[in-house]
C-alpha positions in Angstrom: 41.2 149.3 39.9 42.0 149.1 43.5 45.6 148.6 42.7 45.9 151.9 40.6 44.2 153.6 43.9 46.7 152.5 45.7 49.3 153.8 43.2 47.6 157.0 43.5 48.0 157.2 47.2 51.6 155.7 47.2 52.5 158.8 44.5 50.6 161.3 46.1 52.6 160.5 49.9 55.6 160.3 48.0 54.8 164.1 46.5 53.5 165.2 49.3 56.6 164.3 51.4 59.1 165.7 49.2 57.7 168.8 48.6 56.6 170.0 52.1 60.3 169.6 52.8 61.0 172.2 50.5 59.3 173.7 48.3 55.4 173.7 48.8 53.7 174.5 45.4 53.0 170.5 44.9 51.3 169.9 48.3 47.9 170.5 46.5 48.7 168.3 43.6 49.7 165.3 46.2 46.4 166.3 47.9 44.2 165.9 44.8 45.9 162.6 43.7 45.6 161.1 47.4 41.7 161.8 47.2 41.5 160.3 43.8 43.3 157.1 45.5 41.3 156.9 47.9 38.4 157.5 46.2 39.2 154.6 44.0 39.8 152.3 46.4 36.0 152.8 48.2 34.5 152.1 45.1 36.5 149.0 44.2 36.0 147.9 47.8 32.4 148.9 47.6 31.9 146.9 44.1 33.8 144.1 45.2 31.5 143.8 48.4 28.3 144.2 46.2 29.5 141.2 44.2 30.5 139.0 46.4 27.1 139.5 48.0 25.0 138.9 44.9 26.9 135.6 44.7 26.2 134.1 47.8 22.3 134.8 47.0 
């Protein structure tokens, strides 16, 4: 799931850079994709940390 999050972040940055240079209509979409990707990465990291803590116990 973390890979998908990084994919969304990369796609969002690509859309943001290309749209910000020209037509600014896609900026909200890129911000939304960035937030979704960031949330996916954070959830994955927390889940991996929780799984790692339970294995150590």
